[in-house]
Each structure stands twice: as structure tokens, then as C-alpha cells.
Residue, then its C-alpha position, 0 to 999 in steps of 0.5 A: m568888092p574888086r576883084k583878085t587878079s590872078n597871076s599863077k599861069a593855070g588861073l591866067l590861063l583857065s581865065l583865058g580858056s572860059s572867056a574863050v568859049a564864051v566868044v566862041r558861045a556868042v559869035k554863035q548867037v550872033r550868027r543864028a541873031g542875024a541869020t533869023q531875027g532883025k538886026l536889032t536883036a543881033a546888034h544886042t547880041l553883039a554888044g553882049v560879046l565885046p565885054l568877053v572879048t575885051s576880058a579875053l584880050l585884057v587876059l592875054r596881055r597879063l600872059r605876054r606880060r608875065s612871059r616878058q617877065h620871065h625871060r628878063 
């Protein structure tokens, strides 16, 4: 079942905030994995970060579209 997209500004900001926190935590994991473990573990952790970054960028795009619609 597809998720319903949030159209409220508060919902979008909350989604963006949670995505940002997840990205920060994941980047810390990538750094830790790269410093202490092998390259394969670092690559695996980095691959986990990419969907989080994509999600944050999609939320930003929805916020921009929303602000453009309100200015018209």
C-alpha cells in the first residue's frame, strides 16, 4: 500500500528533520566504519545512506514546489 504524501508544511518539515537526523547518524557510521573496519563495510554503510539522502531531497523538492504555489 503506497504511503500518502503529507501536504502540510509541518508534516513536510518534520519529515525533513527526521531525514536530516538519519543522514547525520549514517554519515557518522560511514566515518567510523571507514576508520575502523574494511572498505567493504564502509561501502555497505554508504549504500545505506543513499536512500536517506534521496528521501531528504524529495522532501525539499516538495517544500519548494509548495512555496512556489503559494507565491502565485
